ROSE-423363 format. One record per residue (C-alpha): residue in one letter; x, y, z. Coordinates in steps of 0.2 Angstrom, whole numbers, plus 5000, padded with zeros to 4 digits. Example, Ala and Ser with C-alpha at 12.3 -4.5 7.8 and 13.67 -1.06 7.14 Angstrom:
BEGIN
A506249785039S506849955036
***
This chain:
BEGIN
M500050005000N500850164994A500750335003A499250394992E498250244996I498550265014R498050445014A496450395004G496150255017L496450385031H495150505023E493850365021S494050305039H493250475045T491650405038I491650245048P490750245064N491750235080G492050055085R493049895082L492849905063K493550075062A494950035073E495449885063R495449985047L496650115055E497749975063T497949905045L498450085039A499650115053A500549955049A500650005031A501250185035K502650105046A503250005031A503050155019E504450245028D503450405029R503550455047G502450605045L501050505037E501250365051G501050505064E499450555056V498750385056L499250345073L498450505080T496850455071L496950275078I497250335096E495650445094A494650295087Y495250195102A494650335114Y492950355106G492650175102G492750115120E494550035118R495550155128D496650015135R497349995117M497950175117P499650165126V500550045113A500050165099F500550315109G502250245113R502650215095L501950395091L503050475104R504650385098I504350445081F504050625087D505650625097D506650545083H505950645069P505350815076A505450895059E504250775051L503050775065G503250955071R501551005063L500750875074S501550935090Q499951015097S498850865093I500150745100H500250835117W498350845117E498150665114L499550625127K498450705140W496950585136M498050435135T498750475152H496950495158N496650315152L498150255162V497450335178N495950235176N496750065170P496949935184S498149845172V499449985173P500449985189L500350135200A502250175198T502050165179T500550285180Y501550405190R502950405178W501750445163L501050585174D502750655177E503150625158L501650725153H502050865166S503850875160R503350885141Y502051015145R503251115155Q504551105141R503351185129G502651315141Y500951235143S499951255159A499951115172R498051135174P497550965165V499050875174L498450925191A496750875187L497350695182R498350695198A496750735208E495850595200L497250465204A497350525222H495450495223F495550325216V496950285229G495850355243D496950505247D495550635248E496650775255A497850755241A496450745228A495650905235T497350995235A497750945217M496050985210E496051165218S497751195211S497151135194I495651255195A496751395200A498051365186P497951465170R497051395156D497851375139E497651275123M498051105132A496651125145D495051025143C493651125135D492551225147A491251085147C492350945151E493251045164R491551085173N491050905172T492650855181W492450985194G490650925197W491250745198W492550795211R491150875222E489950735220T491350605226V491350705242D489450695244D489250885239D487750865228E487451055228G489251095224A489250965210L487551035202E488251205203F489651155192W488551055181T487151175178P487951265163L488151095155I486351035159D485651205153G486551185136E487651335139L489251235137V489351085125C490550975117A490650805109E490250715126E489350855135P488050875141H487950685138R488950635153A488450775165L486550735163S486850555168Q487950605183A486750735189L485250615190L485450555208P486050715215L484550805207V483350685216R484350695232T484150875232G482250875228R482350935210L481250795203E480650885188E482550925183A482950745186R481650685174S482150815162A483950755163F483450575160L482350615145K483650725137G485150625142Y484750445138Q484450485120L486150565119V487050415126R485950275120H487050145111N488650255112V489950125118S491150265123L489850325135R489350155143A489650225160S488350355157V487050225151G487450135168N486950295177H485350295168I484950115173E485450145191F484350305191C482850195185A483150065199L483150195213T481650295207G480350165205N480650135187E481349965187A480449905172R481150055162G482850015168L482649835162E482149895145I483750005144L484749855150T483949745137E484349875123H486149855129A486249675133S487749645122W488749765133V488549645147S489149495139E490649565129Q492349595136P492949765131H494649835134D494049985144L493949915161S493550075170Q492050105159R491449925161A491549935180Y490550095180F489250025168L489149855177S488949935194G487350025188V486749865181I487049775197V486049905207L484549875195L484749685196R484849685215R483249785215L482349675204N482849525214A482249605230L480549635222G480449445218H480949455199G482449345200D481749225187L481549365174P482549345158V484049455155G485149425140A485549245140G485149215158T483949265172V484049415184E484749305198A486049215188T486649375179L486749465195A487849325203A488949335188L489149515187E489449535206L490849415204E491549505190V491449675198G492149605214D493749545204L493849715196C493849795213A495149685219R496249725204Y496049915208D496349885226A497949785223R498549915211H498250055223G498749965239T497150025248S495249965248A494650145243Y493950085226S493049935232E492250025247R491650165235V490850025223A490149935238R489250095244R488550125226L487949945225A487049955242R486050105237E484150095242P482750175232L482550365234L480750375228D479250255227R479050315209L479550465198P478550455182L479750465167G478550445152M477650295145P477450175160A478350015159T477749875170L478549725177P477549565178A476849515195A478149435206P477749255210R477549205228P477649025233S475848955236D476448885253A477149055259P476149155271A475449315266P476449465272A475749545287R475549735288R476249735305T477449605309G477849555327A476249635334T475349555349L473549515349D473149655360E474049775348L473049705333V471449715342A471749895347E472249945330A470649865323R469549955335R470350115331L470050095313T468250045315T467950195326A468650305312R467650215299H469350175290P469250075274L470549955281A469549915296D468949745290E470649695285A471249735303W469949625310A470449485298R472249495304V471549475322A470649325317E472249255307G473349285322G473349105327E472849135345E471249085353L470149245354P469349315369E467449305367F467149485366V468549505352A467749355343A466149445343E466949595335V467749485322E466049405318R465249575317S466549625304R466349475294A464449495294T464449675289A465649625274L464149515267M462949665267D462949685248S463249515242D462149415254P461049535265G459949385272R461549295278A462149465285H460549495294D460649325303L462449345308L462249525314S460649475324A461649335332T463149445335A461949575344E461349435356R463149395359F463649565364A462049585375R462549425384L464349505386G463549655394S463849785380P462149865376A462949985364K463849855353A462249755354L461149895348E462349945334A462349765328R460449765328A460449935318A461549855305A460449695305T458949805302V459749885286A460249705280L458449655283L457749795272L459049745258A458449565259K456549575262G456049755258R455549915268A453949835276A454949695284A456149825292E454949955299A454349875315P456149815320L456849985316A455450075327A455849955342L457649985340L457550175340A456450175355E457650065364A459150175359D458250335366R457950245382E459750185384Y460450355379A459250445391G459850335405G461650365401A462050195395L462650265378T463850395373P463350525359A464350435346E463650265351Y461850335351L462050405334A462850245328V461250155332R460150295325K461050285309G459850135305A458450255300P459350365288F460250205281C458550115278A457850275270M459350295258N459350105254G457450105251L457650245238A459150155230G458050005226Q456850115215E457350165198N456350335199P455750365217P454350485220A454850655224A453850645240E454850505246V456450585242T455850745251A455350645266A457150555266R457950735265T456950795280L457450635290L459250665286E459150845290T458450805307E459850675310L461150795304A460550935316L460650805330A462450745325E463050925325D462250965342L463050815349G464750865341V464950695332T465750775316G466150615307R464350565307A463850735302G464950725287Q464150555283Y462450645283H462950785273D463650665260M461950575259L461050745258V462050785242Q461350635233L459550685238C459750865234F460350815216Q458850705214L457750855219E458850965207D459351075221V461051105215N461551245227A461051145242A462050995235R463551105234A463351175251H463250995258L464750945249S465751085257S465151045274A465450855271L467250895266T467551005282S466650875293Y467650725287V469350825289D468950895306A468450715311G470150645306Q469250545292P470050615276W469750455266H467950495266A468250675260V468850605243N467250615234P466650785241A468350865236A468250785218M466450845215L466851015222A468351025210Q467150985195F466051125201A467451245202L468051195184E466251235178D466351405187G467951435178D469051435194A470351315188K471551365203A470251315216A469851165206E471651115206D471751135225L470251025228A470850895216S472550885224R471650875241A470550725234I472150635229E473050665245Y471550615255G471350455245G473150405247G473350215244L471550185251I470550205235E470350085221R471550105206E470350165193R469650305205A471450365209A471750365190H470150475187L470650595201S472350615192S471550655176L470450785185L472050865192V472850865174E471250955168T471351085181I473151125178S472951125159R471751265160Q472951385168E474251485159G476151465163R475951295172E476751185158L478051105170D476751065183L475650995169V477050875164T477250815182A475350785184A475050715166L476450585168A475850535186A474150515178A474850405164T475650295177R474050275186W473050235170D474350105165G473549935164L471850005166S471550115150E472850125136P472050275128D472150365144T473950315147L474350385130H473350535131N474150595147T475950555140F475550655125M474950795136A476650795145A477550795128R476550945121A476851035137Y478751015135H478551065116F477651225121L479051265132D480351235118R481051095128H481150995113A482350855118E481150805132A479650825121A480450715108A480950585120L479150565126F478350575109E479550435103E478950325117A477050355114M477050375095P476950195090R475250185098V474650355094E473150295084I472250225099P471550385107Y471450505092D470550535076P471650555060Y471750745062G472350725080V473650595075A474250715061M474450865073T475350755086R476550695073K476850875067Q477250925085Y478450775086G479250825070D479451005076S480350945091L481450825081A481850965069A482351085084I483550955091G484450925074R483650765069P482850825052R482750655044E481650585057A480650745057A480350725039E479650555042Q478350625054Y477850765043L477650655028E476550525038A475550675045A475250735028R474750565022L473350555035L472650725029Q472850705010D471050655007D470250765020P469350915012D469150995029N471051005032R471851055016V472751195024P473551085037H473950965024A474951095014R475851155029L476450985033A477050955015W478051115016A478751065033A479250895026A480150985012E481151095023A481650945034L482150835019R483250985013D484050995031A484350805031G485250825014Q483950725004S483950844990D482950754977E481550704990A481550884996L481350954978A479850844975A479150894992Y479351084989R478451064972K477050964980A476851094993A476751234980L475451134971L474351114986W474551304990S474051344972E472451234974L472051334989G472351504981E473751554993V475051654984T476351684997P476651515003R476651444985V477951564979R479051534994C479051344991L479551374973R480951494978S481551364990A481551234977A482551354966W483851374979L483951194981L484251164963M485651294965E486451184979M486251024969D487151104954D488551164966A488750984972A488750914954P490450874945E491251034939D491050994921A489250944922G488551124917A490151204910T489251244894L487851334902D487851524906A487051584921A485351624913Q485251434908W485551364926P484051264931A483951364947V483951524938V482651464926A481551404941M481751574950R481251674934A479751564932V479151614949L479551794945T478551784929E477051714938L477051854951E477251984937S475751914928L474751924945A475352104948E474752154930G473052074933G472752164950P474152204961S473952184979E475152224994E475452034996V475952004978M477052164977A477952114992E478351934985L478752014968A480052124976E480751984987T480851864971R481851994961R483052014976Q483351834977L483551814959D484951954959S485751864974M485751694964L486551784949G487851854961E487352044959P488552154969G487952204986E486652054987S486851904998E486151734995H484551715004A483251575003D481551565010E481351485027
***
């Protein structure tokens, strides 16, 4: 291979993606350059090879190539003099690799650091980068004081051409602060990177991944989500940034997104099995993977498949490998600092129950052996403690009261007779809806049991419940006489001081409960019966308020809401809702306040008070906690999204609420899951946070047809395309625009959006370098605008097409149009056609619009022809 062939191969290598293939090609060229006796050429090839190792995840291969390069540089300074700056720049990065390589003895690493320092000093370069490397090595060894001194000296040293770029330096400073548990300090250094003020080839990619956990630990959850959405797309499948991918996997494991972490791991499964040369990057990557696998195993998912094995088997293998790597680092450093840091990372516990990140990913239900006992809510509790808890929940009318009594019954101990009666009452009450006849018999027997045990209050309350069951089983007539007798006895007992106010009202509830159940059994109850029930409830409510039993008062307000709606007395219903909410909260029973709060939120929305509605919806979610059914919680989350969406300037809050709602709908309603995900994506889009928007759109777009009509799908694809175009992904943007246009092409009601989409597709195709496709798209868009009678967009599309022809001509071989003068250029011919069309329109009836476009077309034609004083300008 001669020098010309080597140079051609070197030029071609720049088009090959980083990785083993590129490195192998350059290794072949390096061997050929060595044989060609052209030291300058060999130096160029070696520099390119060293860079390929660095960006291809093979930094361990750099020293051999660099040793050869330095020998050539020292022996042939004249031939490699022009490469001096590049050599010293790459020498810094090669030394950085040695610092991180456990295969290189510590003494050797120090010698290379001294070599780097010496060569920089000889050429007048600042010691700034050398000191930063010494700080990193001191950190690895465990000498934190030396690391701090070196890093502070590095920051104070002057910057020059050998210093890392501003972005990389700030990343290093942030890493240093994070290693000493200074999250705030780290984030302060990383903020210009995260915000996009400082960028380079690997930033903000790395900083976004490193900032994930510090952002969570400092409570900046929205920023953490944003860093994940932006950052993962930047490092995905980038082998030289595998450590950053490991950070994203770990973040998912510690924020309740284990399923998403498993998806990312699956995408990069080959990185687990392969054995790369860059051991430092592998150790960082595998550590993040182990955090996830440990979490999955702890959740009972050890049998889930991962790569060629299972979670449990892969975890065991990776823990062994990382343990060996740690041992190598410790042996090299003569300390246990490295392995201790890794152990602390692997032992991290989840920071949050769940931080919604986008389209929910769900793990399968973890299996539990059939013979394993169900986990108790309170392990180690005594029978007395269990009974006390059950009684407390019963008094508070807590939704988990029946479960508490079930735990009492399953405690394995013989129950005292009174406690057994309480358990039986709970079981009987649970049958009220499914088998009211059986419930009546059990409650009646329980009432007799309480009476024998000397508890008239419990006996009367059980009889009250039995009366309601009797009504449900046999009708109102069967319950009238027992109910009357019960109330008369309750009055006597209360008057004699045998019942407390709360116990008295617990017995009297039988009458209003029977009245409400009697109405519920009729499809259209007579207004007179509804009014009578309302009067009864108002009497009982007044009594409850007089006796100060607020929980019971809240219950009656709740019942009156239903009756007032039946009587179409909306104002009274709203008043009772507010009173029910207040009573429940004052009584310490917020779980019963969920429905009143939600209904009041709906009323507030109808009144146009979105802020009040948001407050009420938030309170409803808070009151419900984990006590309401999943679908109810999902509806409340959607209600909150609705309230926030109606307020200007609340887009970030809308993202948080919508993604939380998407998570709650997951597994219940895919259309609602998708709708809320798209709501979050559009909020980011509105804020020009296009990286985050694109990440969410990308997750949800494959299923976009589920909740939307064709126009809705088209507009969603347009927004996705806009975000893709904004972050420099025009080819993918064009795909979205074209698909959106296809959806509207036969819709006569949406001809204007169709034309706009065709135009947007043309511009994206142009930006993607697909000139032929862009030219056809511009012409198609111009035709659509012509059919709509729209002059301005039509001529702008045609002018853009003309400029595109100009670019295509410039890219053609030099002799392709050598015989044509300027007037015959296709681009000029196309632009003149636009001019002629506008001149004709101006003659037929000049308008301000036509005259403006005519002047602009003349200006652009002059620019195309290179008239003095004009600059090239195409329509955007």
